[in-house]
MARBAVEX-133407 format. One line per field, with one value per atom (N, C-alpha, C, O): chain; atom name; x, y, z. Coordinates in steps of 0.1 Angstrom, whole numbers. Each point is the difference from the previous one (the first is absolute). Layout:
BEGIN
chaine: A | ...
atome: CA | ...
xx: X | ...
yy: Y | ...
zz: Z | ...
This chain:
BEGIN
chaine: A | A | A | A | A | A | A | A | A | A | A | A | A | A | A | A | A | A | A | A | A | A | A | A | A | A | A | A | A | A | A | A | A | A | A | A | A | A | A | A | A | A | A | A | A | A | A | A | A | A | A | A | A | A | A | A | A | A | A | A | A | A | A | A | A | A | A | A | A | A | A | A | A | A | A | A | A | A | A | A | A | A | A | A | A | A | A | A | A | A | A | A | A | A | A | A | A | A | A | A | A | A | A | A | A | A | A | A | A | A | A | A | A | A | A | A | A | A | A | A | A | A | A | A | A | A | A | A | A | A | A | A | A | A | A | A | A | A | A | A | A | A | A | A | A | A | A | A | A | A | A | A | A | A | A | A | A | A | A | A | A | A | A | A | A | A | A | A | A | A | A | A | A | A | A | A | A | A | A | A | A | A | A | A | A | A | A | A | A | A | A | A | A | A | A | A | A | A | A | A | A | A | A | A | A | A | A | A | A | A | A | A | A | A | A | A | A | A | A | A | A | A | A | A | A | A | A | A | A | A | A | A | A | A | A | A | A | A | A | A | A | A | A | A | A | A | A | A | A | A | A | A | A | A | A | A | A | A | A | A | A | A | A | A | A | A | A | A | A | A | A | A | A | A | A | A | A | A | A | A | A | A | A | A | A | A | A | A | A | A | A | A | A | A | A | A | A | A | A | A | A | A | A | A | A | A | A | A | A | A | A | A | A | A | A | A | A | A | A | A | A | A | A | A | A | A | A | A | A | A | A | A | A | A | A | A | A | A | A | A | A | A | A | A | A | A | A | A | A | A | A | A | A | A | A | A | A | A | A | A | A | A | A | A | A | A | A | A | A | A | A | A | A | A | A | A | A | A | A | A | A | A | A | A | A | A | A | A | A | A | A | A | A | A | A | A | A | A | A | A | A | A | A | A | A | A | A | A | A | A | A | A | A | A | A | A | A | A | A | A | A | A | A | A | A | A | A | A | A | A | A | A | A | A | A | A | A | A | A | A | A | A | A | A | A | A | A | A | A | A | A | A | A | A | A | A | A | A | A | A | A | A | A | A | A | A | A | A | A | A | A | A | A | A | A | A | A | A | A | A | A | A | A | A | A | A | A | A | A | A | A | A | A | A | A | A | A | A | A | A | A | A | A | A | A | A | A | A | A | A | A | A | A | A | A | A | A | A | A | A | A | A | A | A | A | A | A | A | A | A | A | A | A | A | A | A | A | A | A | A | A | A | A | A | A | A | A | A | A | A | A | A | A | A | A | A | A | A | A | A | A | A | A | A | A | A | A | A | A | A | A | A | A | A | A | A | A | A | A | A | A | A | A | A | A | A | A | A | A | A | A | A | A | A | A | A | A | A | A | A | A | A | A | A | A | A | A | A | A | A | A | A | A | A | A | A | A | A | A | A | A | A | A | A | A | A | A | A | A | A | A | A | A | A | A | A | A | A | A | A | A | A | A | A | A | A | A | A | A | A | A | A | A | A | A | A | A | A | A | A | A | A | A | A | A | A | A | A | A | A | A | A | A | A | A | A | A | A | A | A | A | A | A | A | A | A | A | A | A | A | A | A | A | A | A | A | A | A | A | A | A | A | A | A | A | A | A | A | A | A | A | A | A | A | A | A | A | A | A | A | A | A | A | A | A | A | A | A | A | A | A | A | A | A | A | A | A | A | A | A | A | A | A | A | A | A | A | A | A | A | A | A | A | A | A | A | A | A | A | A | A | A | A | A | A | A | A | A | A | A | A | A | A | A | A | A | A | A | A | A | A | A | A | A | A | A | A | A | A | A | A | A | A | A | A | A | A | A | A | A | A | A | A | A | A | A | A | A | A | A | A | A | A | A | A | A | A | A | A | A | A | A | A | A | A | A | A | A | A | A | A | A | A | A | A | A | A | A | A | A | A | A | A | A | A | A | A | A | A | A | A | A | A | A | A | A | A | A | A | A | A | A | A | A | A | A | A | A | A | A | A | A | A | A | A | A | A | A | A | A | A | A | A | A
atome: N | CA | C | O | N | CA | C | O | N | CA | C | O | N | CA | C | O | N | CA | C | O | N | CA | C | O | N | CA | C | O | N | CA | C | O | N | CA | C | O | N | CA | C | O | N | CA | C | O | N | CA | C | O | N | CA | C | O | N | CA | C | O | N | CA | C | O | N | CA | C | O | N | CA | C | O | N | CA | C | O | N | CA | C | O | N | CA | C | O | N | CA | C | O | N | CA | C | O | N | CA | C | O | N | CA | C | O | N | CA | C | O | N | CA | C | O | N | CA | C | O | N | CA | C | O | N | CA | C | O | N | CA | C | O | N | CA | C | O | N | CA | C | O | N | CA | C | O | N | CA | C | O | N | CA | C | O | N | CA | C | O | N | CA | C | O | N | CA | C | O | N | CA | C | O | N | CA | C | O | N | CA | C | O | N | CA | C | O | N | CA | C | O | N | CA | C | O | N | CA | C | O | N | CA | C | O | N | CA | C | O | N | CA | C | O | N | CA | C | O | N | CA | C | O | N | CA | C | O | N | CA | C | O | N | CA | C | O | N | CA | C | O | N | CA | C | O | N | CA | C | O | N | CA | C | O | N | CA | C | O | N | CA | C | O | N | CA | C | O | N | CA | C | O | N | CA | C | O | N | CA | C | O | N | CA | C | O | N | CA | C | O | N | CA | C | O | N | CA | C | O | N | CA | C | O | N | CA | C | O | N | CA | C | O | N | CA | C | O | N | CA | C | O | N | CA | C | O | N | CA | C | O | N | CA | C | O | N | CA | C | O | N | CA | C | O | N | CA | C | O | N | CA | C | O | N | CA | C | O | N | CA | C | O | N | CA | C | O | N | CA | C | O | N | CA | C | O | N | CA | C | O | N | CA | C | O | N | CA | C | O | N | CA | C | O | N | CA | C | O | N | CA | C | O | N | CA | C | O | N | CA | C | O | N | CA | C | O | N | CA | C | O | N | CA | C | O | N | CA | C | O | N | CA | C | O | N | CA | C | O | N | CA | C | O | N | CA | C | O | N | CA | C | O | N | CA | C | O | N | CA | C | O | N | CA | C | O | N | CA | C | O | N | CA | C | O | N | CA | C | O | N | CA | C | O | N | CA | C | O | N | CA | C | O | N | CA | C | O | N | CA | C | O | N | CA | C | O | N | CA | C | O | N | CA | C | O | N | CA | C | O | N | CA | C | O | N | CA | C | O | N | CA | C | O | N | CA | C | O | N | CA | C | O | N | CA | C | O | N | CA | C | O | N | CA | C | O | N | CA | C | O | N | CA | C | O | N | CA | C | O | N | CA | C | O | N | CA | C | O | N | CA | C | O | N | CA | C | O | N | CA | C | O | N | CA | C | O | N | CA | C | O | N | CA | C | O | N | CA | C | O | N | CA | C | O | N | CA | C | O | N | CA | C | O | N | CA | C | O | N | CA | C | O | N | CA | C | O | N | CA | C | O | N | CA | C | O | N | CA | C | O | N | CA | C | O | N | CA | C | O | N | CA | C | O | N | CA | C | O | N | CA | C | O | N | CA | C | O | N | CA | C | O | N | CA | C | O | N | CA | C | O | N | CA | C | O | N | CA | C | O | N | CA | C | O | N | CA | C | O | N | CA | C | O | N | CA | C | O | N | CA | C | O | N | CA | C | O | N | CA | C | O | N | CA | C | O | N | CA | C | O | N | CA | C | O | N | CA | C | O | N | CA | C | O | N | CA | C | O | N | CA | C | O | N | CA | C | O | N | CA | C | O | N | CA | C | O | N | CA | C | O | N | CA | C | O | N | CA | C | O | N | CA | C | O | N | CA | C | O | N | CA | C | O | N | CA | C | O | N | CA | C | O | N | CA | C | O | N | CA | C | O | N | CA | C | O | N | CA | C | O | N | CA | C | O | N | CA | C | O | N | CA | C | O | N | CA | C | O | N | CA | C | O | N | CA | C | O | N | CA | C | O | N | CA | C | O | N | CA | C | O | N | CA | C | O | N | CA | C | O | N | CA | C | O | N | CA | C | O | N | CA | C | O | N | CA | C | O | N | CA | C | O | N | CA | C | O | N | CA | C | O | N | CA | C | O | N | CA | C | O | N | CA | C | O | N | CA | C | O | N | CA | C | O | N | CA | C | O | N | CA | C | O | N | CA | C | O | N | CA | C | O | N | CA | C | O | N | CA | C | O | N | CA | C | O | N | CA | C | O | N | CA | C | O | N | CA | C | O | N | CA | C | O | N | CA | C | O | N | CA | C | O
xx: 53 | -10 | -7 | 8 | -17 | -4 | 5 | 4 | -4 | 4 | -9 | -11 | 12 | -7 | -3 | 8 | -23 | -5 | 14 | 4 | -1 | 8 | -7 | -9 | 2 | -7 | 7 | 7 | -8 | 3 | 2 | 5 | -13 | 6 | 11 | 6 | 0 | 9 | 13 | 11 | -18 | 15 | 6 | -5 | 21 | 11 | 2 | -1 | 3 | 1 | 18 | 6 | 0 | 14 | 12 | -3 | 7 | 2 | -4 | 1 | -6 | -18 | 13 | 4 | 6 | 8 | -2 | -2 | 5 | 4 | -17 | -2 | -8 | -14 | -2 | 5 | -13 | 4 | -19 | -6 | 0 | -13 | -10 | -10 | 19 | 0 | -3 | 3 | -12 | -3 | 16 | 6 | -2 | 8 | 14 | 9 | -9 | 13 | -3 | 6 | -20 | -8 | 3 | 7 | -17 | 3 | 12 | -1 | 14 | 12 | 4 | 12 | -15 | 5 | -8 | 6 | -24 | -8 | 5 | -1 | 4 | 5 | 10 | 1 | 12 | 11 | -1 | 2 | -6 | -4 | -5 | -10 | 12 | -5 | -8 | -12 | 17 | -8 | -7 | 3 | -16 | -5 | -6 | -2 | -3 | -2 | -14 | -1 | -12 | -15 | -3 | -4 | 3 | -5 | -16 | -5 | -2 | -13 | -3 | 8 | -21 | -2 | -14 | -10 | 10 | -15 | -4 | 7 | -18 | -1 | 6 | 3 | 1 | 17 | 10 | 8 | -6 | 14 | 6 | -6 | 18 | 8 | 7 | 1 | 3 | 4 | 6 | -7 | 22 | 10 | 0 | 6 | -9 | 5 | 9 | -1 | 14 | 7 | -8 | -4 | 2 | -7 | 5 | 7 | -6 | 4 | -11 | -11 | 12 | -10 | 4 | 12 | -21 | -1 | -6 | -8 | 13 | -10 | -8 | 5 | -17 | -6 | -10 | -9 | 18 | 1 | -6 | 8 | -17 | 2 | -9 | -10 | 14 | -8 | 17 | 9 | -8 | 7 | -8 | -9 | 18 | -9 | 11 | 11 | -18 | 5 | -10 | -12 | 21 | -9 | 4 | 9 | -14 | -3 | -9 | -6 | 3 | -8 | -12 | 1 | -14 | -9 | -6 | -10 | 18 | 0 | 8 | -1 | 7 | 12 | -8 | -11 | 19 | -7 | 4 | -9 | 16 | 5 | -9 | -4 | 2 | -9 | -17 | -8 | 7 | -18 | 1 | -11 | 21 | -3 | -5 | -9 | 24 | 2 | -16 | -8 | 3 | -11 | -14 | -9 | 9 | -9 | 1 | -10 | 21 | -2 | 4 | -1 | 6 | 8 | 17 | 8 | -11 | 14 | 16 | 5 | -2 | 15 | 15 | -2 | 11 | 13 | 10 | 5 | 2 | 10 | 13 | 0 | 11 | 11 | 10 | 0 | 10 | 11 | 12 | 1 | 6 | 20 | 7 | 0 | 11 | 11 | 11 | -2 | 12 | 17 | 9 | 1 | 3 | 7 | 16 | 10 | -9 | 11 | 2 | -8 | 20 | 0 | 10 | 11 | -19 | 9 | 8 | -5 | 18 | 5 | 8 | 9 | -13 | 2 | 11 | 2 | 3 | 13 | -4 | 6 | -19 | -4 | -15 | -7 | 7 | -15 | -11 | -8 | 5 | -16 | -2 | -10 | 23 | -6 | 2 | -1 | 4 | 2 | -19 | -9 | 8 | -10 | -3 | 0 | -2 | -8 | -1 | -9 | 15 | -12 | -10 | 2 | -15 | -10 | -8 | 1 | -10 | -14 | -9 | 1 | -14 | -11 | -12 | -2 | -8 | -12 | -12 | 2 | -12 | -11 | -12 | -3 | -6 | -13 | -14 | -1 | -4 | -15 | -8 | 1 | -13 | -15 | -10 | 1 | -7 | -11 | -2 | -1 | 3 | 0 | -11 | -11 | 10 | -12 | 6 | 13 | -22 | 0 | 6 | -3 | 10 | 0 | -4 | 3 | -12 | -12 | 9 | 12 | -23 | 5 | 7 | 10 | -15 | 2 | 9 | 6 | 0 | 14 | 17 | 12 | -24 | 11 | 16 | 11 | -17 | 11 | 13 | 11 | -12 | 2 | 7 | 11 | -14 | 6 | 11 | 10 | -15 | 11 | 10 | 9 | -10 | 11 | 6 | 11 | -15 | 8 | 9 | 11 | -17 | 11 | 10 | 10 | -8 | 7 | 16 | 11 | -18 | 7 | 8 | 11 | -18 | 12 | 7 | 10 | -9 | 11 | 8 | 12 | -15 | 11 | -12 | -12 | 17 | -6 | 2 | 12 | -20 | -2 | 0 | 4 | -11 | 2 | -13 | -1 | -11 | -13 | -4 | -10 | 12 | -2 | 12 | 0 | 6 | 14 | -9 | 1 | -6 | -5 | -14 | -6 | -1 | -7 | -11 | 1 | -12 | -13 | -5 | 1 | -7 | -4 | -14 | -5 | 2 | -11 | -11 | 1 | -16 | -10 | -2 | -4 | 8 | 5 | 8 | -2 | 11 | 11 | -10 | -3 | 0 | -6 | -12 | -2 | -4 | -11 | 2 | -9 | 27 | 4 | 6 | 3 | -2 | 6 | -4 | -3 | 3 | -9 | 8 | 12 | -15 | 8 | -7 | -11 | 12 | -5 | 9 | 12 | -20 | 6 | -5 | -10 | 24 | -4 | 6 | 10 | -18 | -2 | 9 | -6 | 18 | 17 | -12 | -4 | 2 | -10 | 9 | 1 | 6 | 4 | 13 | -1 | 14 | 15 | 11 | 0 | 10 | 10 | 13 | -2 | 14 | 16 | 8 | -5 | 15 | 10 | 13 | 4 | 5 | 9 | 9 | -2 | 16 | 14 | 11 | 3 | 3 | 14 | 12 | 0 | 9 | 13 | 6 | -3 | 12 | 11 | -4 | -11 | 20 | -4 | -1 | 6 | -9 | -6 | 6 | -7 | 17 | 4 | -2 | -5 | 8 | 3 | 13 | 11 | -12 | 8 | 14 | 9 | -3 | 7 | 5 | 10 | -20 | 9 | 6 | 8 | -12 | 9 | 17 | 8 | -7 | 16 | 2 | 9 | -13 | -1 | 11 | -1 | 12 | 5 | -4 | 6 | -23 | -6 | -4 | -3 | 0 | 0 | -14 | -5 | -2 | -16 | -4 | 9 | -15 | -7 | -10 | -5 | 1 | -9 | 1 | 10 | -13 | -1 | -11 | -10 | 15 | -15 | -5 | 9 | -18 | -8 | -13 | -8 | 12 | -13 | -4 | 2 | -10 | -7 | 8 | 2 | 2 | 10 | -6 | -3 | 1 | -4 | 12 | 10 | -10 | 8 | -1 | -9 | 19 | -2 | -12 | -3 | -5 | -14 | 10 | 10 | -22 | 4 | -10 | -11 | 15 | -11 | -2 | 9 | -26 | -5 | 2 | -5 | 14 | 4 | -11 | 4 | -15 | -11 | -9 | -10 | 20 | -6 | 0 | 10 | -21 | 5 | 1 | -4 | 11 | 1 | 14 | 6 | -5 | 11 | -3 | 8 | -18 | -3 | 11 | 4 | 1 | 11 | -9 | -12 | 22 | -3 | -7 | 6 | -16 | -9 | 8 | 5 | -5 | 6 | -7 | 8 | -18 | -5 | 9 | 4 | -1 | 4 | 16 | 6 | -1 | 17 | 0 | 11 | -21 | 3 | -4 | 5 | -11 | 1 | 17 | 1 | 7 | 16 | 4 | 12 | -18 | 7 | -9 | 4 | -17 | -11 | 1 | 5 | -11 | 1 | 12 | 0 | 8 | 16 | 9 | 11 | -19 | 9 | 12 | 6 | -4 | 9 | -2 | -11 | 19 | 4 | 5 | 2
yy: 70 | -4 | -17 | -8 | 6 | -15 | -14 | 0 | -10 | -8 | -8 | 4 | -17 | -3 | -14 | -3 | -4 | -12 | -11 | 0 | -7 | -12 | -6 | 0 | -10 | -14 | -5 | 8 | -19 | -14 | 3 | -8 | 24 | 5 | 8 | 0 | 9 | 7 | -4 | 5 | -15 | -2 | -8 | -5 | 10 | -2 | -13 | 1 | -15 | -11 | -6 | -6 | 9 | -6 | 12 | 12 | -13 | 7 | 12 | 11 | -17 | 17 | 3 | -1 | 3 | 13 | 14 | 11 | -18 | 13 | 4 | 4 | -4 | 3 | 15 | 3 | 2 | 19 | 2 | -1 | 3 | 3 | 15 | 4 | 2 | 16 | 4 | -4 | 16 | 10 | 7 | 0 | 4 | 11 | -10 | 3 | -10 | -14 | 2 | 6 | -15 | -4 | 13 | 1 | 11 | 13 | 3 | 12 | -15 | 8 | -10 | 2 | -12 | -8 | 1 | -2 | 4 | 1 | 20 | 4 | 3 | 14 | -1 | 9 | -19 | 0 | -6 | 6 | -20 | -1 | 3 | 7 | -8 | 10 | -12 | 2 | -15 | -12 | -6 | -1 | -5 | -13 | -6 | 6 | -20 | -10 | -4 | -6 | 6 | -1 | -15 | -1 | -10 | -16 | 6 | 7 | -15 | -5 | -9 | -6 | 0 | -13 | 5 | 5 | -5 | 0 | -15 | -7 | 3 | -13 | -8 | -9 | 7 | -14 | 4 | -9 | 17 | 4 | 11 | 10 | -13 | 9 | 14 | -1 | 11 | 8 | 7 | 4 | 3 | 4 | 15 | -1 | 14 | 12 | 6 | 2 | 2 | 12 | 17 | 3 | 5 | 9 | 14 | -4 | 20 | 7 | -1 | -4 | 9 | 2 | 13 | 2 | 5 | 10 | -5 | -10 | 19 | -6 | 14 | 11 | -12 | 14 | -11 | -8 | 14 | -3 | -11 | -4 | -4 | -16 | -4 | -6 | 10 | -9 | 2 | 7 | -12 | -4 | 2 | -6 | 17 | 0 | -2 | 3 | -9 | -4 | 1 | -2 | 9 | 4 | -6 | -8 | 10 | -9 | 8 | 10 | -16 | 2 | -5 | -9 | 13 | -2 | -15 | -8 | 7 | -11 | -19 | -12 | 19 | -11 | -13 | 1 | -12 | -8 | 1 | -2 | 4 | 3 | 13 | 0 | 8 | 11 | 1 | 6 | -17 | -3 | -14 | -3 | -6 | -5 | 5 | -2 | 14 | 5 | 7 | -8 | 18 | 5 | -7 | 5 | -14 | -12 | -10 | -6 | 8 | 2 | -12 | -6 | 2 | -15 | 2 | 9 | -25 | 1 | 1 | -5 | 12 | 1 | -4 | -1 | -1 | -1 | 6 | -4 | 16 | 8 | 1 | 2 | -5 | 0 | 12 | 5 | -2 | 8 | -1 | 3 | -6 | 0 | 6 | 3 | 1 | 10 | -16 | -9 | 12 | -7 | 10 | 12 | -15 | 7 | -8 | 6 | -13 | -7 | -17 | -9 | 5 | -17 | -7 | 4 | -15 | -8 | -8 | -9 | 10 | -13 | -10 | 4 | -15 | -7 | -12 | -2 | -5 | -5 | -15 | -5 | -1 | -8 | 10 | 9 | -16 | 2 | 0 | 8 | -15 | -3 | 12 | 7 | -2 | 9 | 13 | 10 | -8 | 16 | 5 | -8 | 27 | -1 | 14 | 0 | 9 | 13 | 11 | -2 | 11 | 10 | 10 | 8 | -9 | 5 | 3 | -3 | 11 | 9 | -4 | 3 | -11 | -2 | -1 | -5 | 10 | 1 | -7 | -3 | 2 | -14 | 5 | -4 | 11 | 4 | -10 | -6 | 7 | -10 | 10 | 8 | -5 | 8 | -6 | -8 | 17 | 2 | 17 | 6 | -3 | 12 | 5 | -5 | 17 | 8 | 10 | 1 | 6 | 14 | 10 | -1 | 9 | 14 | 9 | 2 | 4 | 8 | 11 | 3 | 2 | 11 | 16 | 5 | -3 | 15 | -5 | 9 | -24 | -2 | -4 | -2 | 1 | -5 | 6 | -4 | 16 | 15 | -2 | -5 | 9 | -2 | -11 | 2 | -16 | -14 | -3 | -7 | 14 | 8 | 1 | -7 | 21 | 4 | -5 | 5 | -14 | -7 | -11 | -4 | -2 | -8 | 10 | -1 | 10 | 10 | 4 | -3 | 9 | 2 | -13 | 0 | -10 | -10 | -2 | -4 | 5 | -2 | 12 | -2 | 15 | 9 | 9 | 0 | 7 | 11 | 13 | 2 | 5 | 14 | -2 | 9 | -22 | -2 | 2 | 3 | -3 | 1 | 18 | 2 | 6 | 16 | 2 | 11 | -18 | 3 | -5 | 4 | -11 | -10 | 3 | 6 | -8 | 1 | -10 | -13 | 20 | -13 | -8 | 2 | -12 | -12 | 12 | 8 | -11 | 6 | -8 | -12 | 17 | -8 | -17 | -10 | 11 | -9 | -13 | -12 | 18 | -11 | -5 | -11 | 24 | -3 | -14 | -8 | 6 | -1 | -19 | -8 | 7 | -12 | -3 | -12 | 19 | -6 | -3 | 9 | -23 | -2 | 1 | 1 | 1 | 2 | -10 | 5 | -18 | -4 | -3 | -1 | -1 | -1 | -15 | -7 | 3 | -11 | 8 | 6 | -8 | 0 | -5 | -6 | 6 | -7 | -6 | 3 | -6 | -8 | -8 | 2 | -13 | -9 | -5 | -6 | 8 | 1 | -9 | -5 | 5 | -4 | 9 | 5 | -6 | 2 | -13 | -6 | 3 | -6 | 2 | -1 | 5 | 6 | -10 | -8 | 7 | -7 | 12 | 6 | -5 | 3 | -8 | -10 | 20 | -10 | -9 | 1 | -9 | -4 | -15 | -4 | -6 | -11 | -14 | 1 | -5 | -11 | -13 | -9 | 5 | -14 | -14 | 1 | -11 | -7 | -3 | 5 | -10 | 3 | -5 | 8 | -20 | -6 | 7 | -4 | 13 | 5 | 13 | 4 | 3 | 14 | -1 | 9 | -23 | 2 | 0 | 7 | -11 | 0 | 7 | 11 | -13 | 17 | 9 | 8 | -12 | 7 | 14 | -1 | 16 | 8 | 1 | -4 | 8 | 6 | 16 | 4 | 1 | 12 | 2 | -9 | 23 | 7 | 8 | 7 | -4 | 7 | 10 | 1 | 9 | 12 | 5 | 2 | 0 | 4 | 10 | -1 | 14 | 13 | -1 | -5 | 16 | 8 | 11 | 5 | -2 | 13 | 8 | -6 | 17 | 8 | 7 | 5 | -5 | 7 | 9 | 6 | 2 | 12 | -1 | -11 | 23 | -2 | 5 | 6 | -17 | 0 | 11 | 0 | 10 | 11 | -8 | -3 | 0 | -2 | 8 | 12 | -20 | 5 | 8 | 9 | -10 | 4 | 11 | 5 | 0 | 10 | 17 | 5 | -1 | 15 | 15 | 11 | -16 | 12 | -6 | -11 | 25 | 0 | -2 | 4 | -8 | 1 | -10 | -10 | 17 | -6 | -13 | -1 | -8 | -13 | 5 | 9 | -12 | 10 | -4 | -11 | 16 | 1 | -14 | -4 | 0 | -12 | -13 | -9 | 10 | -12 | -3 | -10 | 23 | -3 | 3 | 0 | 3 | -5 | -17 | -6 | 0 | -14 | -7 | -11 | 16 | 0 | 6 | -3 | 10 | 1 | -3 | -1 | -1 | -1 | -14 | -5 | -5 | -8 | -16 | -11 | 22 | -10 | 4 | -4 | 12 | 1 | 12 | 5 | -3 | 12 | 12 | 5 | 3 | 15 | 10 | 12
zz: 119 | -6 | 4 | 5 | -8 | 4 | -5 | -12 | 19 | -11 | -9 | 1 | -10 | -9 | 15 | 9 | -11 | 4 | -4 | -12 | 21 | -8 | -5 | 10 | -21 | 0 | -10 | -6 | 1 | -9 | -12 | -8 | 4 | -13 | -1 | -11 | 20 | 2 | 9 | 2 | 1 | 16 | -13 | -10 | 17 | -8 | 6 | 12 | -17 | 8 | -6 | 8 | -21 | 1 | 12 | -3 | 8 | 6 | 5 | -4 | 16 | 6 | 5 | -12 | 18 | 6 | -10 | 2 | -14 | -10 | -4 | -12 | 20 | -6 | 9 | 11 | -16 | 3 | 0 | -11 | 21 | -3 | 2 | -5 | 14 | 0 | -17 | -11 | 16 | -17 | -1 | -11 | 22 | -7 | -4 | -8 | 13 | -11 | -15 | -8 | 7 | -12 | -10 | -9 | 15 | -11 | 0 | -4 | 8 | -5 | -7 | -1 | -5 | -9 | -12 | -11 | 12 | -11 | -6 | -12 | 20 | -4 | -6 | -8 | 8 | -7 | -14 | -11 | 13 | -9 | -12 | 2 | -12 | -16 | -2 | -1 | -1 | -6 | 9 | 12 | -18 | 10 | -10 | -11 | 15 | -8 | 3 | 11 | -18 | 5 | -1 | -11 | 16 | 0 | 4 | 9 | -21 | -5 | -5 | -7 | 7 | -4 | -13 | 6 | -17 | -9 | -4 | -7 | 12 | -13 | 5 | -8 | 19 | 6 | -8 | 1 | -8 | -5 | 13 | 5 | -2 | 6 | -8 | -12 | 18 | -6 | 7 | 9 | -8 | 5 | -7 | -11 | 13 | -8 | 7 | 12 | -18 | 5 | -5 | -12 | 24 | -2 | 6 | 9 | -9 | 6 | 10 | -4 | 20 | 9 | 11 | 2 | 5 | 9 | 9 | 0 | 14 | 11 | 2 | -4 | 10 | 2 | 11 | -2 | 19 | 10 | 5 | 9 | -10 | 1 | -6 | 4 | -20 | -7 | -13 | 4 | -12 | -11 | -13 | -5 | -1 | -15 | -11 | 1 | -11 | -19 | -5 | 3 | -15 | -14 | -9 | 1 | -11 | -14 | -8 | 4 | -16 | -11 | 7 | 9 | -13 | 4 | -8 | 4 | -15 | -10 | 12 | -2 | 12 | 5 | 7 | 6 | -7 | 10 | 14 | 8 | -4 | 14 | 5 | 12 | -17 | 6 | 1 | 7 | -19 | -2 | 13 | 4 | 1 | 8 | 16 | 7 | -6 | 12 | -4 | 4 | -9 | 4 | 0 | 6 | -10 | 0 | 17 | 5 | 0 | 17 | 2 | 11 | -20 | 1 | 6 | 0 | 6 | 10 | -10 | -11 | 19 | -3 | 10 | 12 | -17 | 7 | -4 | -10 | 16 | -7 | 10 | 13 | -22 | 7 | -6 | -11 | 23 | -9 | 9 | 12 | -20 | 8 | -5 | -12 | 24 | -5 | 7 | 8 | -15 | -1 | 7 | -4 | 12 | 11 | -1 | 5 | -9 | 0 | -4 | 5 | -13 | -3 | 13 | 3 | 4 | 13 | -7 | -7 | 7 | -3 | 10 | 7 | -6 | 13 | -5 | -12 | 21 | -5 | -8 | -9 | 17 | -11 | -8 | 5 | -18 | -7 | 5 | -5 | 13 | 7 | 6 | -1 | 10 | 8 | -7 | 7 | -22 | -6 | 1 | 0 | 0 | 5 | -9 | -12 | 17 | -5 | 11 | 8 | -7 | 7 | -5 | -9 | 18 | -8 | 9 | 12 | -17 | 7 | -6 | -12 | 15 | -10 | 8 | 11 | -20 | 9 | -12 | -12 | 20 | -9 | 5 | 11 | -17 | 4 | -5 | -11 | 16 | -3 | -1 | 9 | -20 | 3 | -13 | -9 | 12 | -16 | 7 | 10 | -29 | -3 | -2 | 5 | -14 | -6 | -10 | -1 | -5 | -13 | 12 | 12 | -16 | 5 | -11 | -12 | 20 | -8 | -7 | 2 | -14 | -7 | 12 | -3 | 10 | 11 | 6 | 5 | -2 | 5 | -10 | 2 | -12 | -12 | -1 | 0 | 0 | -6 | 11 | -4 | 18 | 13 | -2 | 5 | -13 | 4 | -7 | 3 | -19 | -7 | 3 | -1 | 8 | 6 | 12 | 4 | 0 | 12 | -5 | 6 | -21 | -5 | -4 | 8 | -15 | -5 | 14 | 1 | 4 | 18 | 3 | 5 | -8 | 7 | -6 | 6 | -18 | -13 | 2 | -2 | 6 | -5 | 8 | -3 | 13 | 13 | -11 | -4 | 0 | -5 | -16 | -8 | 2 | -13 | -3 | -12 | 20 | -7 | 2 | -7 | 11 | -3 | -13 | -4 | 0 | -8 | -18 | -11 | 15 | -14 | -3 | 10 | -23 | -4 | 8 | 0 | 6 | 6 | -16 | -12 | 21 | -11 | -4 | 8 | -22 | -7 | 1 | 4 | -9 | 5 | -7 | 6 | -22 | -6 | 9 | -1 | 8 | 5 | 15 | 4 | 3 | 13 | -6 | 8 | -18 | -1 | -5 | 0 | -4 | -6 | 15 | 1 | 9 | 13 | 12 | 8 | -4 | 14 | 6 | -5 | 25 | 7 | 11 | 4 | 3 | 12 | 8 | -1 | 14 | 15 | 4 | -2 | 13 | 6 | 11 | -1 | 12 | 16 | 9 | 8 | -5 | 8 | 12 | 11 | -15 | 14 | 8 | 12 | -20 | 3 | -9 | -11 | 17 | -1 | 9 | 12 | -22 | 14 | -12 | -11 | 19 | -5 | 5 | 10 | -16 | 0 | -3 | -11 | 22 | -5 | 2 | 9 | -17 | 8 | -2 | -11 | 24 | -1 | 7 | 6 | -10 | 7 | -10 | -12 | 18 | -7 | -3 | 4 | -10 | 0 | 14 | 10 | -11 | 12 | -1 | 5 | -8 | -4 | 12 | 11 | -14 | 7 | 11 | -2 | 10 | 12 | -7 | 3 | -12 | 1 | -19 | -8 | 6 | -13 | 3 | -8 | 19 | 5 | -3 | -2 | 1 | 1 | -18 | -4 | -1 | -15 | -3 | 6 | -12 | -14 | -10 | -8 | 10 | -8 | 3 | 12 | -18 | 2 | 0 | -10 | 21 | -2 | 8 | 7 | -9 | 3 | -8 | -7 | 8 | -4 | -14 | 3 | -14 | -8 | 0 | -7 | 17 | -7 | -10 | -8 | 4 | -12 | 7 | 9 | -20 | 3 | -17 | -11 | 16 | -17 | -1 | 11 | -19 | -1 | -13 | -10 | 11 | -11 | -12 | 5 | -18 | -7 | -2 | 6 | -19 | 0 | -11 | -6 | 4 | -5 | -15 | -2 | -9 | -17 | -3 | 6 | -16 | -3 | -11 | -8 | 7 | -16 | -12 | -1 | -10 | -12 | -4 | -8 | 10 | -12 | 4 | -5 | 20 | 5 | -10 | -5 | 6 | -14 | 10 | -3 | 17 | 4 | 9 | 0 | 5 | 11 | 13 | 9 | -6 | 17 | 5 | -5 | 21 | 7 | 7 | 0 | 8 | 6 | 13 | 6 | -2 | 14 | 11 | -1 | 8 | 11 | 12 | 8 | -9 | 3 | -5 | 8 | -21 | -5 | 4 | 5 | -7 | 9 | 10 | 7 | -1 | 17 | 2 | 10 | -16 | -1 | -1 | 4 | -7 | -1 | 12 | 2 | 9 | 15 | 5 | 11 | -10 | 13 | -1 | 10 | -22 | 3 | 0 | 4 | -11 | -1 | 12 | 2 | 5 | 16 | -4 | 9 | -21 | -1 | 5 | -1 | 7 | 1 | -11 | 3
């Protein structure tokens, strides 16, 4: 994959050696993150909206109610900035100043547009399959009323960068002799046992693609 251009907008300024501009690294964070935050300005008022996202090749898909402020802003072709972050660990240094977090983050800049009705169903499938592969073919599809009330917009991923921190604490040289524990507390997303909806009126079993979350995504055997 080609790398994104490095411009004043997407260049990582603070600790620049943590910056990554290749699409493979950027897309890996986008695909793993479940939530993104979309920033935009309307009539001088800044907004940041958390929402689900999905990637379709070189574009980011967002969806919501047709009346959504965010959706209307993107559909009109206005600028947005989208961020997502994965936290991998707490970094505890010997000094408070050098405490940190290990993370993988991405920031995207761009202008979007409406996804036409002919593509909407395929886009909604991408959202569903990103959450849990296999669910789209098992659940009821959106009906005409639901489709009419839902809009999907796409933001071309033309300019983006990733910023990643890994490793342990980086203390001042004179602090390494201090009798204080330092290190990393790793963190990861774990899936717990599924909880059946008590409102179910039948004895449908938990689908295999749900139980697989406990093995495939949790790294269990």
